[in-house]
C-alpha positions in Angstrom: -5.1 16.1 -3.7 -6.7 13.2 -5.5 -10.3 13.6 -4.2 -10.5 17.2 -5.3 -9.8 16.7 -9.0 -12.0 13.6 -9.1 -15.0 15.5 -7.7 -14.4 18.6 -9.8 -14.1 16.5 -13.0 -17.7 15.3 -12.2 -19.0 18.9 -12.2 -19.1 19.3 -8.4 -17.6 22.5 -7.0 -14.9 21.6 -4.6 -13.2 24.5 -2.8 -10.8 22.5 -0.6 -9.1 24.5 2.2 -6.2 22.5 3.7 -4.0 22.8 6.7 -0.2 22.9 7.1 1.4 20.3 9.2 1.3 20.7 13.0 2.6 17.5 14.3 3.3 15.6 11.1 6.0 15.9 8.5 3.7 17.2 5.7 0.0 18.1 5.4 -2.1 18.7 2.3 -1.2 22.4 2.0 2.5 21.6 2.3 2.4 19.0 -0.5 0.2 21.1 -2.8 2.5 24.1 -2.4 5.2 22.1 -4.2 2.9 22.2 -7.3 1.3 25.7 -6.9 0.8 28.6 -4.6 -1.7 27.8 -1.8 -1.7 31.1 0.3 -4.4 32.7 -1.8 -6.9 35.4 -0.8 -10.7 35.1 -1.2 -10.8 37.0 -4.5 -8.1 34.8 -6.0 -9.8 31.6 -4.8 -13.0 32.7 -6.5 -11.1 33.2 -9.7 -9.6 29.7 -9.4 -13.0 28.2 -8.8 -14.3 30.0 -11.8 -11.6 28.5 -14.0 -11.2 25.0 -12.5 -14.3 24.5 -10.3 -12.0 23.4 -7.5 -9.0 24.6 -5.5 -6.6 23.2 -2.9 -5.5 26.1 -0.8 -4.1 26.9 2.7 -7.0 27.6 5.0 -5.0 30.1 7.0 -4.6 32.4 4.0 -8.2 33.4 3.8 -8.9 34.6 7.4 -12.1 32.5 7.6 -11.5 31.3 11.2 -9.3 34.0 12.7 -9.2 32.6 16.3 -8.3 29.2 15.0 -5.5 30.7 12.9 -4.0 32.2 16.0 -4.3 29.0 18.0 -2.5 27.1 15.2 0.4 29.6 15.4 0.8 28.6 19.0 0.2 24.9 18.5 2.5 24.4 15.5 5.9 25.0 17.1 4.8 23.0 20.2 3.4 20.2 18.0 0.2 20.2 20.0 -3.0 18.8 18.5 -5.5 18.2 21.4 -8.8 16.6 20.5 -11.1 19.5 21.4 -9.1 22.0 19.4 -8.8 19.4 16.5 -12.6 19.2 16.3 -13.3 22.9 16.6 -10.4 23.7 14.2 -11.7 21.5 11.4 -15.4 22.2 11.8 -14.9 26.0 12.2 -13.3 26.1 8.8 -15.9 23.9 7.1 -18.7 26.1 8.5 -16.9 29.4 7.6 -16.3 28.3 4.0 -20.0 27.4 3.5 -19.5 23.7 3.0 -22.7 21.7 2.6 -21.3 18.1 2.5 -18.3 17.1 4.6 -16.5 13.7 4.7 -13.8 13.4 7.4 -11.4 10.5 7.8 -10.1 9.3 11.2 -7.0 7.1 10.9 -6.6 4.8 13.8 -3.8 2.6 15.1 -0.4 2.6 16.6 1.5 5.7 15.6 -1.6 7.5 14.5 -3.2 10.4 16.5 -6.0 8.1 17.5 -4.8 4.8 19.0 -7.9 2.6 19.3 -11.0 1.9 17.3 -13.2 2.8 20.2 -11.5 6.2 20.5 -11.9 6.7 16.8 -15.6 6.0 17.0 -16.0 8.4 19.9 -14.2 11.1 17.8 -16.3 10.3 14.8 -19.5 10.7 16.8 -18.2 14.1 18.2 -17.6 15.3 14.7 -21.1 14.2 13.6 -22.9 15.7 16.6 -21.1 19.1 16.5 -21.2 19.2 12.7 -24.9 18.6 12.7 -25.4 21.4 15.2 -23.5 23.7 12.7 -25.8 22.7 9.9 -23.3 20.5 8.1 -24.2 17.2 6.5 -21.3 15.1 7.7 -20.0 11.6 7.5 -16.9 10.2 9.1 -14.9 7.2 8.0 -12.5 5.3 10.3 -9.5 3.9 8.5 -6.3 2.0 9.3 -3.6 4.5 10.2 -1.1 2.1 11.7 1.2 2.4 8.7 1.9 5.2 6.2 -0.3 5.2 3.0 2.7 6.2 0.9 6.2 4.7 0.7 7.6 8.2 -0.1 7.0 10.8 2.6 7.6 14.6 2.8 6.1 17.5 0.9 7.9 17.1 -2.5 7.9 13.3 -2.4 4.2 13.2 -1.6 3.4 15.7 -4.4 5.5 13.6 -6.8 3.4 10.5 -5.8 0.1 12.2 -6.4 1.2 13.5 -9.8 2.5 9.9 -10.7 -0.8 8.4 -9.7 -3.0 10.8 -11.6 -0.9 11.2 -14.7 -0.5 7.5 -15.1 -4.3 7.0 -14.7 -3.8 5.0 -11.6 -1.3 2.5 -13.2 1.7 3.8 -11.3 2.4 4.9 -7.7 0.8 3.9 -4.5 -2.4 1.8 -4.9 -3.3 2.2 -1.2 -3.6 6.0 -1.5 -5.6 5.9 -4.7 -7.9 3.3 -3.1 -8.6 5.5 -0.1 -9.2 8.5 -2.2 -11.7 6.7 -4.4 -13.5 5.4 -1.3 -13.7 9.0 0.1 -15.0 10.3 -3.2 -17.5 7.5 -3.2 -18.9 8.6 0.2 -19.2 12.1 -1.1 -21.0 11.0 -4.2 -23.4 9.0 -2.1 -24.2 12.1 0.0 -24.5 14.5 -3.0 -26.0 12.4 -5.8 -27.6 9.5 -3.9 -25.7 6.7 -5.5 -24.5 3.8 -3.3 -21.0 4.1 -1.9 -19.9 1.2 -4.1 -21.2 3.0 -7.2 -19.6 6.2 -6.1 -16.3 4.3 -5.7 -16.5 2.9 -9.2 -17.4 6.4 -10.6 -14.4 7.9 -8.9 -12.1 5.1 -10.1 -13.3 5.6 -13.7 -12.5 9.3 -13.6 -8.9 8.5 -12.7 -8.6 5.7 -15.3 -10.0 7.8 -18.1 -7.6 10.7 -17.4 -10.2 13.3 -16.5 -9.1 13.6 -12.9 -5.5 14.3 -14.1 -6.7 16.9 -16.6 -8.7 18.6 -13.9 -5.7 18.5 -11.5 -3.7 20.3 -14.2 -6.4 22.9 -14.5 -6.3 23.5 -10.7 -2.5 23.8 -10.7 -2.6 26.3 -13.6 -5.4 28.3 -12.1 -3.5 28.6 -8.8 -0.4 29.8 -10.6 1.6 26.6 -11.0 3.0 24.6 -13.9 0.2 22.4 -15.4 2.8 20.5 -17.4 4.4 19.1 -14.3 5.7 15.5 -14.4 6.8 13.3 -11.5 10.4 13.6 -12.7 10.3 17.4 -12.8 9.5 17.7 -9.1 12.8 18.3 -7.3 13.5 16.4 -4.1 16.6 16.4 -1.8 19.8 15.0 -3.2 21.5 14.3 0.1 20.7 10.7 1.0 21.4 8.1 3.7 20.1 4.6 3.8 19.3 2.8 7.1 19.9 -1.0 6.9 18.5 -3.9 9.0 21.0 -5.3 11.5 19.1 -8.6 11.8 17.0 -11.2 10.0 13.3 -11.0 10.8 9.8 -10.0 9.8 8.6 -6.4 9.7 6.3 -6.0 12.7 5.5 -2.3 12.5 6.3 0.9 10.5 5.5 3.8 12.9 3.9 7.0 11.5 4.8 9.0 14.6 8.5 8.1 14.5 8.6 8.7 10.8 7.2 12.3 11.2 9.7 13.0 14.0 12.7 12.0 11.8 11.5 13.8 8.7 10.9 17.0 10.7 14.5 16.7 11.9 15.5 16.6 8.3 13.8 20.0 7.9 10.2 19.3 6.7 7.6 20.6 6.3 9.3 24.0 5.9 11.9 22.4 3.7 9.8 20.9 0.9 12.7 18.7 -0.4 13.2 16.7 2.9 11.6 13.4 3.4 11.9 9.6 3.7 11.5 6.6 1.3 10.3 3.5 3.1 11.6 0.3 1.5 9.6 -2.3 3.6 6.1 -3.1 4.5 4.5 -4.8 7.5 4.7 -8.6 7.3 7.6 -8.6 4.9 10.6 -10.9 5.7 13.9 -9.2 5.6 17.6 -10.2 6.0 20.4 -8.5 7.8 21.9 -5.9 5.6 18.7 -5.1 3.6 17.5 -1.5 3.3 14.8 -0.4 5.7 14.4 3.2 4.7 16.2 6.1 3.1 16.6 9.7 4.5 16.3 12.5 2.0 17.6 16.0 2.7 18.5 19.2 1.0 21.8 19.9 2.7 24.4 17.7 4.4 23.7 19.6 7.7 20.0 18.7 7.5 20.9 15.1 6.7 23.2 14.9 9.7 20.3 16.1 12.0 18.0 13.5 10.5 20.5 10.7 11.0 20.9 11.6 14.7 17.1 11.6 15.0 16.9 8.2 13.3 19.4 6.7 15.8 16.9 7.4 18.6 13.8 6.5 16.7 12.0 3.1 16.1 10.8 3.8 12.6 10.7 0.1 11.7 10.3 -2.7 14.2 11.2 -6.3 13.5 10.1 -9.6 14.9 12.8 -12.3 14.7 11.7 -15.3 12.7 14.1 -17.5 14.7 14.6 -16.4 18.3 17.4 -18.9 19.1 18.8 -22.3 18.2 19.4 -24.7 21.2 
């Protein structure tokens, strides 16, 4: 949702088809749907591209990879995302939509789908081999996925974060997400225009800082049928809240993506766009007993209750004690 407007603002046609969440609490299509309709047919997508030179739509709405769409309907309720289907699902859509240049990201680490750097490299090589056989020019980056990129998670909260980053020209919001988006855009610009990845990064960063990426995002939102005058404050999120506090002094050892997704799904996401979680701590931070770790966000008291029960059985945040004992 940040890469697309950056690339389109540079005159590059960027028809982004995105997935809905299968095992996570929110995917790109879920978050974008907070801002504009994403279940668009081929004719409407072509109209959007004509107006904005980019789109961010749900891939299952255009019937490009029919067999994959049926498999996703099976996998989604079971939360299954096996690697062979992951590879074929992603590459089938890229081939079907006629993509020429593809950059994929493989997050690696505890709590991510890929646990080790070696496994991530193997997956990256598989994408490159099969992508090349399909005639795609493909590059794969391996990134740290051991912690969430955002402190605010869930469809509406993530959409709010993206709008905040772009509308503030990168001054507000989560710097980690913006950094990663500019790096990804830099790789694409390296592939398409032949600049170095470092030059591509700086170009992408400049498009955010000069406001052109935000203006392009507003065009995309309007073209897809949303409100281009959206602000972070105008995006509704759940009003039922519950904060989880630390029961001990210590240092944050790990914030687990997998456990976060499990709890947020119990709150109702991704179907309920208002559900989510606000993380108040980061890895390495020292914390005292009674300080807030994270906050659950829900639409209804019933959903909040389900999320609280899930949180009791989840290790969302793990602490190392600074002092183990005094003898």
